[in-house]
C-alpha positions in Angstrom: 12.6 -15.1 33.7 12.4 -11.5 32.8 11.4 -9.9 29.4 12.5 -7.1 27.9 9.5 -5.2 26.4 9.0 -2.2 23.9 5.7 -0.6 24.9 3.0 0.7 22.5 4.3 4.4 23.2 5.9 6.3 20.5 7.8 8.7 22.3 11.7 9.8 23.0 11.2 8.8 26.7 10.0 5.4 26.3 12.1 4.1 22.8 13.8 1.3 24.9 12.8 -1.8 26.6 11.7 -2.2 29.9 12.1 -5.2 32.1 9.1 -7.4 33.1 8.9 -10.5 35.0 7.5 -13.6 33.3 4.6 -15.3 35.6 5.3 -18.8 36.7 2.3 -20.0 34.5 3.6 -18.7 31.4 7.1 -20.0 31.9 8.4 -21.5 28.9 5.8 -20.2 26.9 6.8 -16.4 26.4 9.6 -16.2 23.1 11.2 -13.2 22.0 8.6 -11.7 19.2 5.7 -12.2 21.0 3.0 -9.5 21.8 2.1 -9.3 25.2 -0.1 -6.7 27.3 2.0 -4.9 30.3 1.4 -2.8 32.9 2.6 1.1 32.4 1.7 3.5 35.0 -2.1 3.4 35.5 -2.9 1.7 32.0 -2.4 -1.8 30.3 -0.6 -1.4 27.2 0.7 -3.8 24.0 4.1 -4.6 24.2 6.6 -6.4 22.1 9.1 -8.9 23.9 12.5 -8.4 22.2 14.9 -10.4 24.6 14.6 -12.9 27.6 17.0 -12.9 30.5 17.7 -14.6 33.6 18.2 -11.4 35.7 17.5 -7.7 35.7 19.4 -4.8 37.6 16.0 -3.2 38.8 14.7 -4.8 42.0 10.8 -4.6 41.9 9.5 -5.8 38.8 6.0 -5.7 37.5 4.6 -8.9 35.7 3.4 -9.3 32.2 -0.3 -9.2 32.3 -1.4 -10.8 29.2 -0.6 -13.1 26.1 -1.7 -11.8 22.7 0.2 -14.6 20.6 1.0 -18.2 20.9 3.5 -18.2 18.3 5.9 -15.1 17.9 4.2 -12.1 15.8 7.9 -11.3 14.6 10.3 -14.0 14.2 14.1 -13.8 15.2 15.2 -12.1 11.6 12.2 -9.5 11.5 13.0 -8.2 15.3 16.7 -7.7 13.8 15.1 -6.0 11.1 12.8 -4.0 13.2 15.9 -2.4 15.2 17.8 -1.5 11.9 14.7 -0.3 10.7 14.6 2.2 13.5 18.1 3.1 13.3 18.1 3.8 9.4 15.0 5.7 9.2 15.2 7.6 13.1 11.8 6.0 13.8 10.6 4.7 17.3 11.2 1.1 17.9 7.5 0.6 18.4 6.7 2.0 15.0 9.1 0.0 13.1 7.6 -3.2 14.8 4.0 -2.1 14.0 4.9 -1.4 10.5 5.8 -5.2 9.7 2.5 -6.5 10.6 -1.2 -6.2 9.4 -3.5 -3.3 10.5 -5.6 -6.1 12.1 -2.8 -6.7 14.7 -2.4 -3.3 16.0 -3.5 -3.0 19.2 -7.4 -2.2 20.1 -7.3 -0.2 23.6 -10.7 -0.6 25.2 -11.5 1.6 28.3 -13.9 -0.1 31.0 -15.0 0.9 34.5 -15.3 -2.2 36.8 -16.0 -3.0 40.4 -12.8 -2.9 42.6 -12.1 -6.3 44.4 -14.2 -7.2 47.1 -16.8 -5.0 46.1 -20.7 -6.0 44.9 -23.0 -4.5 42.8 -25.1 -3.4 45.7 -22.4 -1.2 47.2 -22.8 1.2 44.2 -25.2 4.3 43.7 -28.3 3.0 42.9 -28.4 5.0 39.6 -25.0 2.9 38.8 -26.2 -0.8 39.8 -28.3 -1.8 36.7 -25.1 -1.4 34.5 -23.1 -3.3 36.5 -25.6 -6.0 37.1 -24.6 -8.5 34.4 -20.7 -8.6 34.2 -19.3 -6.2 36.9 -18.2 -4.0 34.1 -18.9 -1.1 32.0 -18.1 0.5 28.8 -16.2 4.0 29.5 -18.0 5.3 26.2 -21.5 4.1 27.6 -20.7 6.0 30.7 -19.8 9.0 28.8 -22.8 9.0 26.3 -25.2 8.4 29.4 -23.8 11.3 31.5 -22.7 9.1 33.9 -19.0 10.3 34.5 -19.5 12.5 37.5 -21.2 9.5 39.5 -18.8 7.1 38.2 -16.1 9.5 39.4 -17.3 9.8 42.9 -17.4 5.8 43.1 -13.8 5.8 42.0 -12.9 8.2 44.6 -14.5 6.0 47.2 -12.5 2.9 46.0 -15.7 1.3 44.6 -14.7 1.3 40.9 -11.4 1.4 39.0 -10.5 2.3 35.3 -9.0 -0.8 33.6 -7.9 -0.7 30.1 -8.8 -4.2 27.7 -6.0 -4.6 24.9 -7.3 -6.9 22.0 -6.3 -7.3 18.4 -8.6 -5.4 15.8 -9.0 -8.5 13.5 -10.8 -11.2 14.5 -10.4 -15.1 13.6 -13.2 -15.9 11.1 -15.0 -19.1 12.3 -17.3 -21.4 10.1 -19.5 -24.1 11.2 -18.9 -27.5 9.1 -21.5 -30.1 8.7 -21.0 -34.1 8.1 -23.4 -36.9 8.2 -22.7 -39.4 11.0 -24.3 -42.4 9.4 -23.5 -44.3 6.4 -25.6 -44.5 3.3 -27.7 -47.3 4.3 -28.5 -45.2 7.8 -29.3 -42.2 5.9 -32.1 -43.9 3.7 -33.6 -45.1 6.6 -33.7 -41.8 8.3 -35.2 -40.3 5.1 -38.0 -43.0 5.4 -38.5 -42.0 9.1 -38.8 -38.1 8.4 -42.1 -36.9 7.9 -43.1 -35.9 4.2 -43.9 -32.4 5.4 -40.4 -31.7 6.8 -39.1 -30.6 3.3 -36.3 -28.9 4.4 -34.7 -31.8 6.5 -35.6 -34.3 3.7 -33.8 -32.0 1.4 -30.6 -32.0 3.7 -30.6 -35.8 3.9 -30.7 -36.3 0.1 -28.0 -33.7 -0.2 -25.5 -36.0 1.8 -26.7 -39.0 0.1 -25.3 -37.5 -3.1 -22.3 -35.6 -1.1 -21.5 -38.1 1.9 -18.1 -35.8 3.0 -17.7 -32.9 5.3 -18.9 -29.6 3.9 -18.9 -26.2 4.8 -22.4 -25.0 6.1 -22.4 -21.9 3.5 -22.0 -24.4 0.8 -24.8 -27.0 1.9 -27.0 -23.9 2.0 -25.9 -22.5 -1.0 -26.4 -25.7 -3.0 -29.8 -26.8 -1.3 -31.1 -23.2 -1.9 -31.9 -23.4 2.0 -31.0 -20.6 4.2 -30.1 -20.4 7.9 -28.3 -22.9 10.2 -32.0 -23.7 11.7 -32.8 -26.4 9.0 -29.7 -28.2 9.6 -30.2 -27.8 13.8 -33.3 -30.5 14.3 -30.7 -33.2 12.3 -27.9 -32.5 14.4 -30.2 -32.9 17.6 -31.4 -36.4 16.3 -27.3 -37.5 15.6 -27.8 -37.7 11.9 -25.2 -34.7 11.3 -22.2 -33.6 13.3 -21.7 -29.7 13.2 -18.1 -28.4 14.3 -16.9 -25.0 14.0 -13.6 -24.2 12.7 -11.2 -21.4 11.8 -11.5 -20.2 8.1 -9.8 -17.8 6.1 -11.7 -14.7 4.3 -10.4 -15.2 0.8 -10.7 -12.0 -1.5 -10.2 -14.2 -4.7 -12.9 -17.2 -3.6 -15.2 -16.0 -6.5 -12.4 -16.2 -9.4 -11.6 -19.2 -11.4 -8.0 -19.4 -12.1 -7.2 -21.5 -15.2 -3.9 -23.2 -14.7 -1.6 -21.6 -17.3 1.3 -23.5 -19.3 5.1 -22.6 -18.7 6.1 -20.4 -21.7 8.8 -20.9 -23.8 11.7 -18.6 -23.3 13.7 -16.6 -25.8 17.1 -16.8 -26.3 17.6 -13.5 -24.8 15.3 -14.7 -21.7 17.3 -17.8 -21.4 20.6 -15.7 -21.4 18.8 -13.6 -18.3 17.8 -16.6 -16.6 21.3 -18.2 -16.5 22.8 -16.2 -14.0 20.1 -16.1 -11.8 19.6 -19.7 -11.5 23.4 -20.2 -10.3 22.8 -17.5 -7.6 19.9 -19.5 -6.4 22.1 -22.6 -6.6 24.9 -21.2 -5.1 22.5 -19.6 -2.2 24.3 -16.3 -3.2 23.3 -12.7 -2.3 23.3 -11.1 -5.6 21.2 -8.3 -6.6 20.1 -8.4 -10.4 19.1 -5.4 -12.6 16.6 -7.2 -15.2 16.6 -4.2 -17.8 14.0 -5.0 -20.6 12.0 -3.0 -22.8 8.0 -3.2 -22.3 6.8 -6.5 -23.4 10.2 -8.3 -23.5 8.5 -11.1 -21.0 10.2 -10.0 -17.7 7.3 -11.6 -15.8 7.7 -15.1 -17.3 11.4 -14.9 -16.2 10.0 -13.9 -12.6 7.6 -16.8 -12.9 10.2 -19.5 -13.9 12.9 -18.1 -11.3 10.0 -18.8 -8.6 9.1 -22.2 -9.7 12.9 -23.4 -9.0 12.6 -21.7 -5.4 9.2 -23.4 -4.7 10.5 -27.0 -6.1 13.4 -26.5 -3.5 11.0 -25.7 -0.7 12.1 -22.2 -0.5 9.6 -19.0 -0.4 9.6 -16.0 -2.9 8.4 -12.2 -2.2 7.2 -10.6 -5.2 6.5 -6.7 -4.8 4.8 -4.8 -7.4 3.8 -0.7 -7.3 0.4 -0.9 -5.4 -2.9 -1.8 -6.2 -3.0 -1.0 -10.3 -0.9 -3.6 -10.7 -2.1 -6.2 -8.6 -5.3 -7.9 -10.7 -3.2 -8.9 -13.6 -0.1 -10.1 -11.7 -2.2 -11.7 -9.1 -4.2 -13.5 -12.0 -0.6 -14.8 -13.4 0.9 -15.9 -10.4 -2.3 -17.6 -9.1 -2.6 -19.6 -12.5 0.9 -20.8 -12.2 1.2 -21.3 -8.3 -2.8 -21.8 -7.5 -3.4 -21.9 -3.4 0.7 -21.3 -2.8 0.3 -17.6 -3.5 -0.7 -15.0 -0.7 -1.9 -11.5 -1.6 -1.3 -8.3 0.2 -2.4 -5.0 -1.0 -4.7 -2.0 -0.1 -7.6 -3.2 -2.0 -8.3 -6.2 0.5 -10.4 -5.6 3.7 -8.6 -5.7 7.1 -9.6 -9.1 8.1 -8.6 -10.4 4.3 -5.1 -8.8 4.6 -4.8 -10.4 8.3 -6.0 -14.0 7.2 -3.2 -13.6 4.2 -0.6 -12.8 6.4 -1.9 -15.8 8.9 -1.5 -18.1 5.8 2.5 -16.9 5.3 3.2 -17.1 8.9 1.8 -20.8 9.2 4.1 -22.0 6.1 1.0 -22.6 4.1 2.1 -20.6 0.9 5.3 -20.4 -0.7 4.7 -16.8 -2.8 3.5 -13.5 -1.8 2.6 -10.6 -4.3 1.8 -7.5 -2.8 2.7 -3.7 -2.6 5.5 -2.0 -0.5 4.7 -3.6 3.0 4.6 -6.9 1.3 8.3 -6.9 1.9 8.0 -7.7 5.6 6.1 -11.2 4.9 7.1 -13.2 7.7 8.6 -16.0 5.6 11.5 -18.1 7.2 13.2 -19.4 4.4 13.2 -16.8 1.4 15.0 -18.0 -1.8 14.1 -15.0 -4.1 12.9 -11.3 -3.6 11.7 -9.5 -6.9 10.6 -5.9 -7.3 9.2 -5.4 -10.2 8.7 -1.8 -11.7 11.5 -1.0 -9.2 11.6 2.6 -10.3 8.4 3.4 -8.6 8.0 6.0 -6.1 5.1 3.9 -4.2 8.1 1.6 -2.9 9.3 4.8 -0.7 6.7 5.1 2.6 6.3 8.9 2.8 5.2 8.5 6.6 7.2 7.2 10.1 8.8 4.7 9.0 10.0 6.4 6.0 11.6 3.2 4.2 12.2 2.4 0.9 10.9 -1.2 0.3 14.4 -1.9 -2.3 16.5 -1.5 1.0 14.4 -3.5 3.2 14.6 -6.2 0.6 18.4 -6.1 0.1 18.5 -6.2 3.9 16.6 -9.5 4.1 18.2 -10.9 1.1 21.7 -10.6 2.7 20.2 -12.4 6.1 18.7 -15.1 3.9 21.7 -15.6 1.2 19.7 -15.4 -1.8 19.3 -13.3 -4.9 17.1 -10.0 -5.5 15.7 -9.2 -8.8 14.9 -5.5 -9.8 12.8 -5.4 -13.0 12.0 -2.1 -14.9 12.2 -0.6 -18.4 12.8 2.2 -17.0 15.2 1.8 -14.0 15.8 4.5 -11.7 18.9 6.2 -12.4 20.6 5.6 -9.2 19.7 1.8 -9.9 21.1 1.8 -13.3 24.1 3.7 -12.3 24.8 1.0 -9.7 24.5 -1.8 -12.5 26.8 0.3 -14.8 29.7 0.1 -12.1 28.8 -3.5 -11.1 27.4 -3.0 -7.8 24.0 -5.0 -9.4 24.5 -7.3 -12.3 22.8 -6.1 -15.1 20.7 -8.7 -17.2 19.2 -6.8 -20.5 16.2 -8.0 -22.5 16.5 -5.5 -26.0 13.3 -6.8 -27.9 9.8 -7.9 -27.3 8.4 -11.2 -27.4 7.9 -12.9 -30.7 9.9 -9.9 -32.2 6.8 -7.7 -32.0 7.8 -4.1 -32.9 7.4 -1.3 -30.4 4.7 0.9 -31.1 5.1 4.1 -33.5 4.8 7.3 -31.5 4.0 10.5 -32.9 4.5 14.1 -30.5 1.8 16.3 -31.2 2.6 20.3 -30.6 -0.5 21.4 -29.1 0.5 25.1 -29.5 0.4 24.6 -32.9 -3.3 23.1 -32.8 -4.3 26.0 -30.8 -2.7 28.4 -33.2 -4.7 26.4 -36.1 -8.0 27.1 -34.1 -8.4 23.6 -32.3 -9.5 24.7 -28.9 -10.5 20.7 -28.0 -8.2 18.8 -25.8 -7.7 16.3 -28.7 -5.6 17.0 -31.3 -7.0 16.5 -34.7 -4.4 13.2 -35.2 -5.7 11.8 -31.8 -9.3 12.4 -32.3 -9.2 10.6 -35.9 -7.1 7.7 -34.5 -9.9 7.5 -31.8 -12.6 7.4 -34.2 -10.8 4.8 -36.6 -10.3 2.5 -33.6 -13.9 2.5 -32.5 -15.1 1.8 -36.1 -12.5 -1.3 -36.1 -13.7 -2.5 -32.7 -9.9 -2.2 -31.3 -9.3 -0.7 -28.3 -7.7 2.6 -26.8 -6.1 3.8 -23.8 -6.2 7.6 -22.7 -3.9 8.8 -20.0 -4.4 12.0 -18.4 -2.4 12.7 -15.0 -5.0 14.8 -13.4 -8.4 13.5 -11.5 -11.6 15.8 -11.2 -13.3 17.9 -13.6 -11.0 21.1 -13.9 -8.0 22.1 -12.1 -8.9 25.1 -10.9 -11.8 27.4 -10.6 -10.8 31.4 -11.5 -12.7 34.6 -11.7 -12.4 36.1 -15.4 -13.1 39.4 -13.9 -10.3 39.8 -11.4 -8.1 36.6 -11.8 -8.6 35.1 -8.4 -8.3 31.5 -8.2 -10.0 29.8 -5.3 -7.4 28.2 -3.0 -8.0 25.8 -0.2 -8.3 27.9 3.1 -6.0 25.4 4.7 -3.4 24.5 2.2 -1.6 26.9 -0.3 -2.7 25.0 -3.4 -5.9 25.5 -5.5 -9.3 23.7 -5.3 -10.0 21.0 -7.9 -13.7 21.0 -9.3 -15.5 17.7 -9.3 -18.1 17.9 -11.6 -20.4 14.6 -10.4 -20.6 15.6 -7.0 -20.7 19.5 -7.8 -17.9 20.3 -5.5 -14.4 21.8 -5.3 -12.2 19.5 -3.4 -8.5 19.8 -2.2 -6.3 17.0 -3.0 -4.1 17.7 0.2 -6.4 18.0 3.3 -9.5 16.4 1.8 -11.6 19.7 2.3 -14.9 20.1 0.3 -16.9 22.8 -0.6 -19.5 24.1 -2.8 -18.7 26.2 -6.1 -19.2 29.9 -5.6 -21.7 31.8 -7.4 -19.8 35.1 -7.3 -16.5 36.0 -6.7 -15.7 36.3 -3.0 -13.0 39.3 -3.8 -14.8 41.3 -6.4 -18.2 40.0 -6.7 -18.3 39.1 -10.2 -20.4 36.2 -11.4 -17.9 35.5 -14.4 -16.8 32.4 -12.8 -15.2 29.6 -14.9 -13.6 26.4 -15.0 -9.8 26.0 -16.1 -7.7 23.0 -16.7 -8.6 19.3 -17.4 -9.3 16.6 -15.3 -10.6 13.1 -16.2 -14.3 13.9 -15.6 -13.8 16.6 -18.1 -12.3 14.5 -20.9 -15.0 11.7 -20.2 -17.6 14.3 -20.6 -16.1 15.9 -23.9 -15.8 12.3 -25.4 -19.5 11.7 -24.5 -20.3 14.9 -26.8 -17.9 14.3 -29.6 -18.3 10.3 -29.8 -21.6 9.2 -28.3 -21.2 5.9 -29.7 -18.1 5.1 -28.0 -18.2 3.2 -24.8 -15.7 4.7 -21.9 -14.4 3.4 -18.9 -12.8 6.2 -16.4 -10.5 5.3 -13.8 -9.3 7.5 -11.2 -9.1 7.8 -7.5 -12.9 8.7 -7.5 -14.0 5.7 -9.5 -11.6 3.1 -7.9 -12.3 3.9 -4.2 -14.8 1.4 -3.3 -13.4 -2.4 -2.7 -13.0 -4.3 -5.8 -13.4 -1.8 -8.0 -10.0 -1.6 -9.8 -10.7 -5.1 -10.8 -14.2 -4.8 -11.5 -13.4 -2.0 -14.0 -10.2 -3.8 -15.6 -12.3 -7.2 -16.3 -14.8 -5.0 -18.3 -12.6 -3.4 -20.4 -10.7 -7.0 -20.6 -14.2 -8.3 -21.5 -14.5 -5.6 -24.5 -17.2 -4.0 -22.5 -15.4 -0.8 -23.7 -14.0 0.8 -26.4 -11.6 3.6 -24.5 -10.1 3.3 -20.9 -9.4 6.8 -19.9 -7.5 7.3 -16.6 -4.5 8.6 -14.5 -1.3 7.1 -14.1 -2.7 4.1 -12.5 -3.2 2.5 -15.8 0.3 3.0 -16.9 2.0 0.2 -16.3 1.5 -3.5 -16.2 -1.7 -3.7 -18.4 -1.9 -6.1 -20.8 -4.9 -6.4 -23.5 -4.7 -7.9 -26.8 -7.0 -5.2 -28.5 -5.2 -2.4 -27.0 -3.7 -0.8 -30.4 -3.7 3.2 -29.6 -2.3 5.0 -26.6 -3.1 8.7 -26.4 -1.1 10.9 -23.5 -3.0 14.0 -23.3 -0.7 16.4 -21.5 2.6 14.9 -21.3 3.5 18.1 -19.6 1.9 17.5 -16.0 4.8 16.7 -14.0 7.3 18.1 -16.1 7.6 21.3 -14.3 7.3 20.4 -10.9 10.2 22.0 -8.6 11.5 18.5 -8.2 14.9 17.3 -9.8 13.4 13.8 -10.8 10.7 15.5 -12.8 12.1 15.1 -15.9 12.8 11.3 -15.0 9.1 10.5 -14.0 7.9 12.0 -17.1 10.0 9.8 -19.1 9.5 7.0 -17.3 5.6 7.6 -17.1 5.5 7.9 -21.1 7.6 4.9 -21.7 5.2 2.8 -19.5 1.9 4.1 -20.8 3.2 3.9 -24.8 4.2 0.3 -23.7 0.5 -0.8 -23.2 0.0 -0.4 -27.2 0.6 -3.3 -29.6 1.6 -6.3 -27.1 0.1 -8.9 -29.0 -0.8 -9.7 -32.5 -2.1 -6.1 -33.5 0.4 -3.1 -34.1 0.2 -0.5 -32.0 0.1 3.5 -31.9 0.9 6.1 -29.4 0.1 9.7 -29.7 2.0 12.2 -27.1 0.0 15.8 -26.8 2.5 18.5 -25.1 3.1 22.3 -25.3 7.1 21.5 -24.7 7.7 18.9 -27.4 11.4 19.8 -27.8 11.9 18.7 -24.1 14.4 15.8 -24.1 12.5 13.4 -21.7 9.3 13.6 -24.3 11.6 13.2 -27.3 13.6 10.5 -25.8 10.5 8.7 -24.4 9.3 8.9 -28.1 11.7 6.6 -29.0 11.9 4.5 -26.0 15.7 5.4 -25.9 16.4 4.9 -22.1 20.1 4.6 -22.5 20.2 8.0 -24.4 18.0 9.9 -21.4 20.3 8.1 -19.0 23.3 9.7 -20.7 21.8 13.1 -21.0 20.2 13.1 -17.3 23.3 11.8 -15.6 25.2 14.7 -17.2 22.7 17.3 -15.9 22.3 15.7 -12.1 26.5 15.8 -12.3 26.3 19.5 -12.9 23.6 20.3 -10.1 25.3 17.7 -7.2 22.2 15.4 -7.4 21.9 11.7 -6.8 23.6 9.3 -8.1 26.4 11.5 -7.5 25.4 13.2 -4.2 23.2 11.8 -1.5 20.6 13.8 -0.1 18.6 14.5 3.2 15.8 16.8 3.4 14.4 17.9 6.8 11.3 19.7 7.0 9.8 21.7 9.9 6.0 22.6 10.3 4.0 24.6 12.7 0.6 26.4 12.7 2.7 29.5 13.7 4.7 30.6 10.5 7.3 32.6 12.8 7.8 29.4 15.0 8.6 27.1 11.6 11.0 29.5 10.2 12.5 30.1 13.5 13.2 26.6 14.3 14.1 25.9 10.6 16.7 28.6 10.9 18.0 27.1 14.2 18.4 23.5 12.8 20.2 24.9 9.7 22.7 26.6 11.7 23.0 23.7 13.7 23.6 21.6 10.7 26.4 24.1 9.1 28.4 24.1 12.1 28.8 20.4 12.5 28.9 18.8 9.2 32.3 18.6 7.3 33.0 21.1 4.9 32.2 18.9 1.3 28.9 18.7 2.7 26.5 21.6 0.9 23.7 23.0 3.0 20.7 24.7 1.5 18.2 26.8 3.2 15.9 27.4 5.1 13.4 28.2 2.5 9.6 27.9 2.4 8.5 24.4 1.0 7.3 24.5 -2.4 3.8 23.2 -0.7 4.5 25.9 1.8 1.1 25.3 3.8 -0.8 21.9 4.1 -3.4 21.7 6.6 -2.8 25.0 8.1 0.8 24.1 9.0 3.4 26.3 7.5 6.2 24.3 6.2 10.2 25.2 6.0 12.8 23.1 4.6 16.5 22.6 4.6 18.3 20.1 2.2 21.7 18.1 2.4 23.8 17.2 -0.4 26.5 15.1 0.4 29.0 12.2 -0.8 30.4 11.1 2.4 29.0 12.5 5.9 30.4 10.9 8.8 28.8 12.7 11.4 25.4 12.6 9.5 23.6 9.8 11.9 24.7 11.6 15.1 23.7 14.9 13.7 20.3 13.8 12.6 19.8 11.8 15.5 20.3 14.7 17.7 18.0 16.9 15.9 15.5 14.4 15.9 15.6 14.2 19.7 15.4 18.0 20.4 13.0 18.8 17.7 11.2 15.7 16.4 10.3 13.6 19.4 10.5 15.9 22.3 8.8 18.8 20.3 5.8 17.1 19.9 3.7 18.9 22.6 4.5 22.3 21.3 2.9 21.4 18.0 6.4 21.4 16.2 7.0 18.7 13.4 10.3 17.8 12.2 10.3 15.1 9.5 13.7 13.7 8.2 13.7 12.1 5.2 17.1 10.5 4.3 17.1 10.0 0.2 13.7 11.3 -0.4 11.5 10.7 -3.1 9.1 13.6 -3.0 10.9 16.8 -2.7 7.4 18.8 -2.1 
């Protein structure tokens, strides 16, 4: 048999299958979708088998050298999906396949130096002999660190040593020892009588198995007995009293959590009305896309849970996507309570090993539901009955690196393969999705009221310009401060959102007006008080704060703007008795920190939860009765046509955190532009009003959903090279597109320099562009893939989410 293999070299010349012979010993074992190691030039590389065939047009073929899987890593559907993904996002096929697998399954290449066949250690130079004595191999890094490479090179030139590359997984399977008694109760009692009174540990273990005569993990036995180490068990194993067996086990992030089973909640009439069409689509195995549009607190999650119950009862599988880690703890809890061990979880808060184990559970069919962020859309299920995308409007569903896929597009592609429905859920759907629902491309299901008829929170808009005129220099308006104090006194909880981390947004010299900017990027540095450092949030550079202005030498250095650290500090001064939990990238970077902070807030250990937009969605706490938005303008004035939409969505979502249970809620929105329609309509939770207003503006300016867009960004360390290439690309596009397509540029990107690379962009707007795929592919081959050696980078983003 011949195998067609895509090799792990992301380059234009290698973006095609290569033929390899399947060795006789693996005949019948190798299947499409398996990962193998293959000789490629002088090295060995990982590759994916994409096709098996009887013959090849090439005469002399190399053999596949190693097998990395016993089961295909990618099933037939995922292989097909990988080819589609490569075409759609214009990425390399190897990149598309790698994107579908957990990080633990990416190849680990280890360079080794080994004795050439027929050579013995004594043939080597005396200095090298001790290093090859044990295994006949030596790690390349060891040779380099011990400055032995010149000697190694001499022996390689002589043919005594050769370089080999070992390919393996990054993830290791976790093994665990399981212990069980080999004797019955009487036998154990007899042994207990024979063991010396001084062998207390052995007696303790036998007494344990008299009470628990079943197989148990070693870790549990040691924990229950208070003993430590396998050495206390070993003598009993040697005597034939106990038996030990090492078996594969899973790393479980949620092992310590106790999930109480929860009851199915009765549905309201509105919820039942929304469930009907979904159930019919499931029953008829019909590929239909539903937009579940419901106000915050209208019970969308219960509809998800009951729809999935039906799928699981039929023996099928469901994928539930949530927007990144911020939503996962509460969502996971609800799903684990309902479906127990049938749920696998995939998100960035898990370790590499935990993600690998969750993926293996899915692949082996041990779970029926996966809850996770964007990449969970590639879960290797074989019989999908339903895909749900919660908060479908979220930008985190679009991947910003290659492959630049949108999870919604992948979900729709997979659902068409499995003939199953997709549910897109949101209180503030993206304009594109709502427009499709209005045109009946998607089926619209609406939930207009909250569960139990709870009122939506009362919203107040505060004009911060008036506060300034009235002499209030604080970051809190008088209204918000009074309401915060009131909540703390009543023992109720508040949520404060500010869409900026750090202490101050920039550091400025009051003498000459110089703002301290990042030397690598054209952005101001953000001051972080805890570390007393300035950080660039784009390239990660950290620097100390200058004592004097680098331009004029003045010591009038001041901090401007507000970040979460500064708000926390101010709260400490104004309300020293209030307990505050701060949630931003800085406080949640440690593993498990996110869940731990939310758990503390849920348990009533804090009065105020202060955070960035990670706290705006999906949180459901009974005692939260006040939400304060400290600056509603943060995103409003960005050079992005979606800035009004994002502001509206964020304000509506965060407002929905208040008054979700028995206690009524209030929201205070602080802004310097209170008259802006997105802020006014968000305060009224009037999505349809916002939709009509924004669609009118989009139509006037030829933006989605009336037009499609594609953004091409060229970057290079030399500004002239970046400009010149962007100009050539734009000229080429203008020559080859149809007259109805509008081409803007080339122009400097809004973020004109990041990490010492200058950025220029070209924007296309089109309704139908038959030549687009061919044009972009040609540009990608000319400037994107082949130009990498020259330091030039071309990024092509069709339907981009971020215009910066």
